[in-house]
N, C-alpha and C positions, 0 to 999 in steps of 0.2 A: 732059526737064526733071523736076525734083523739087520738090515743095512741102514745105518744112520748117515744121512746126508747133511753135511755141515761145512759151511764156508767153501763151497766149490769142490769139496772132496767127499769121500765116503769111507765108512768104517763098517766092517762086518763084525757083529758081536752077538751075544746071546739075547734072545727075545725078552727075557725078564730083566736083564740088565738095561736094554734099550727102553723098556717101559718105565722102569724106575728112574732112569736118567731124564727122560722127557717130563715125567711128573715133577721131578726136582727142579728142572729148568723152568717149568711153568710157575712153580711156587717162588723161585728166586725172582723171576720177572715180575710177578705180582707184588713182591716186596721191594722191588727196584734194587735188589742186591745182585752180586755176581760172585762166582767162585770158579777156581780151576779144579777140575776133577780128572782122575785117571781111571780108565776102564780097560778091560782086556779086549783084544781084537784078534781076528784071524787074518793073517796076511795071505796074499794071493798064492803063495807057495805052500800053504797049509800050516805054517808055523804060527804059534801063539805069541803075541806081543802085547804091548800096551800103547795107549794113545792118551794124550793130555788135551783136554778141551776146556776152553773158557766159556762158561755158560752164564747168562744173565739176561737183562731186559732186551738187549739188542740181538740176542741169539736167534737165529732162524734155523731150527733143527727139524728134520722130519725123519721118520723111521718107517721102513717097509719090510714086511716079511720076505724072506728069500730062502730058497732051497740051498742047502750045502751038503756035500758028500761027507763033510767032517762033523764030528760030534758037536752038539750044542755047547756053547761056552756057558758055564754056570759059575756064579760067585755069590752064594747065598749071603755071605757077610756084607759084601758091597751093596747088594740089593736092600738088605735090612738097614744099612747105614743111610742110603738114599731115602728110604721110606721114613726113617726116624726124622731126618732133617726136613723132609717135605711136610710131615705132620706138624713139626714144630713151627715151621714158617706159616703154614695155613692156619694154625691156631692163634697166631699173633696178628694175622692179617684179617681184619674185620670184613673187608670186601674181597676176600680171596676167591679163587676160582672154585667152581663146583667140580664134582667128580667128572672125569672126562667121559664123553659119550662114546661108546664103543659100537661100531657098526660091524655086525657079525656075519653078514651075507658073504658067501664065498664067491669068488670071481673065476670060475673055471674057464670062461671063454676068453680071458685076456692072455 
């Protein structure tokens, strides 16, 4: 699972959903566009809900992996939709961002 920090609050969602959302937000920012998106989230009491986010050039979003005793939230259709929109935006943006750099070293001591 990943915790998305956004606008002074945080949302726990699936890792692939978080990755796709941040990729899409980056592509929107590069194109100076914005959009409201809805993603699934896991509430503190373990129930599944949804959250609506406005993402665009001014969005400051971070995502961090987090352990959860609950099952990973998965929405393959949503991830595919984000990926399609991201690819479309990047293909029309000549000066678009490169693929994100992934740092893979684990931090066991933190």
